[in-house]
N, C-alpha and C positions, 0 to 999 in steps of 0.2 A: 863234083867241083862246079861252082857256079860259072855261068857264061860271062866272061869279062866285059863284053860290050854293054850288057845290061846293068852291070853294077854301078857305073857312074850315073846312068840314067835313074836307077833306083835311089841312089844317094841324093841326086838332085831333087827328085820328087819328095823324098822324106824331108830334106832341108826346106823345100818350099812349103810343105804342109806344116812343118814346125813353125816357120816364120808366120804363116797365115794364122795358125792357131794362137800364136802370141799376140798378133795384131788384133785378132778378133776379141781377145780378152780386154783390150784397151778401149776406152771411150773415144769420143770424137776429139778430145784434147782441147787445150786452150786456143782461142782464136777461131774455132769452128762454130758455125751457125747451129742453132738448136731448132728442131722442127716444132711447129705449132699446127695441130690438126685443124683444118678448116671444115672438112666434111667428107662423106663417102657416098658412093652410089653403088648399089648391088648390081652385079652383072650376071650372076648365075646362082640359083638356089642350091644349097647343100643340105642333105638330110641331117648330117651330123657335123657339128662344128660351125664356124661362121661361114657366111656365103662368100663366093668370089666377089671382089669389088674393085672399084677404082677409088683410091684415096687422094685427096688434095691436101697438101701441106704448105705452110708458109715458112720461109727462112729469111730472117733479117740478116743482111750481110754484116758480120761482126766488125769489119774495119771501115765500112761505108754506111754511116747512118743516113737514113732517108731512102734506102733501096731495100725492097723486099722482093724475093723470088717465090713464085708459086709453082710447085712441082706436082704434077699428077702422074700416078703410076698404078699399074695393075698389082693387086695383092691377092695371092692364092688363099682360098678358104679350105673348108673341109677339115678333117682331123689333122692332117699334116700342117696345114696353114695355121690352125688354132694353136697347135703345139710349137710352132716356129720351126718346123722341120722341112717345110715346102720351099721350093726354089721359085721365087717370083719371076715373072717374065721380064725380059730385058728391054721393055718399052717404057719410056717416060717422056713427058712433055714439060717444058719450062716457059714461064713468062715472068720476067723481072720488070718492075716498075718503080719509078720515083714516087714515094709516098710522103715525102717531106723534104725539107731543105737538105741537100747533100753536103755532108761533112766527112772528112777523112780522119780517122783515129791516128793514123801514121802513114808514112809513105808506103805505097803498094809495090809488090813485085809485079813484073809484067805478066806473070801467070802464076796463079796460086789456087790450091784447092780450098773451097769455102765450106763444103759439106761432104760427108761420106757416111753412108748408112748400109749396114748389112741387109741383103735381100734374100739370103739363104743362111743356113746354119754356119757354114764355113767358107763357101766357095765364091760367092758373088756379092758385089757391092754396087750401090748406086752412088755416083759421084757428081758433084757440081763444082766446076772450075771457073774462076774469074780470070779473064784476060783483059789487058788494057790496050786499047787502040789509041795510043798517044797522039797520033797524027790527027785523028778525028775527035779527040777528047771524049771517048766513049768507053763504057764498061761493057764487056761482052761476057755472057755467061753461057756455059756449055754443060749439058747433062748427058751422061752416058753410063752404061753398065759395064763393070769390069769383072771378069771371071779369072780364077787362078790360072787356068791353062789356056782358055780360049774366050776372049772377051767378045762383046757384040759391037758391030759397027753402027747399030741403031743409036741415034743421038738426036738431041734437040738443042737449038741455040736461040738466044734472045740478046738484045742489046739495049743499054740505057745510055742515051746521050747526056753528057754533063755540060751545063752552060759554060761557054768559053771564058766567062768571068771567073770561073772556079776551075783552074787547071788541076788535073789529076797529078798528085805528087807521086813520083816514082823513086824506088830505092836505087 
C-alpha cells in the first residue's frame, strides 16, 4: 500500500510536469518578441559538439516600437548542448535602449512578459518582463531564469526613460 503523504506530492509533481511539457510544446505566442542573434563568443573548447559560449541576442519589444533589448547569456556546448539536452546556466544580462522614436501599439499592462525561451529541454526558461514605472515615465526590463521546482535569484535589470511628452499608456 503506497504511503499516503507522498501520493499528493507525486500527483502534484506529475501535474506540474504535464503542464510544463504542454507549455514547452507551445511557441512564444502572439505579442512576444522574437530573438535576433547578434553574435557569440566561445568560452570553452569542446572536442565533440559546439563549444560553450556566450550568445548575444536582440529582442524588439512587440508593443513598444523604438525599444530593443540586448540579452547575453551562457550557452552550454558539447554533445548535450548540441542536441539541446543540456541545461544552460541561470545567468543572463540585459540592456534595453531606445533605437528610434518610441510608439505604443496599445496600452501596456503595468507588468508583462515580453519574451520567454527554453534554456533546457523541459525544466528551465529565460524570461524578460517589462514593468512600467508610470511616475517616472520609464519602461523597466527584468531578465531572470525560472526553473520548474527551484528558480534562480540571479537577475539583471535595465530601464528606458520615455520623454515626458510621450506618456506611457496603461491598461
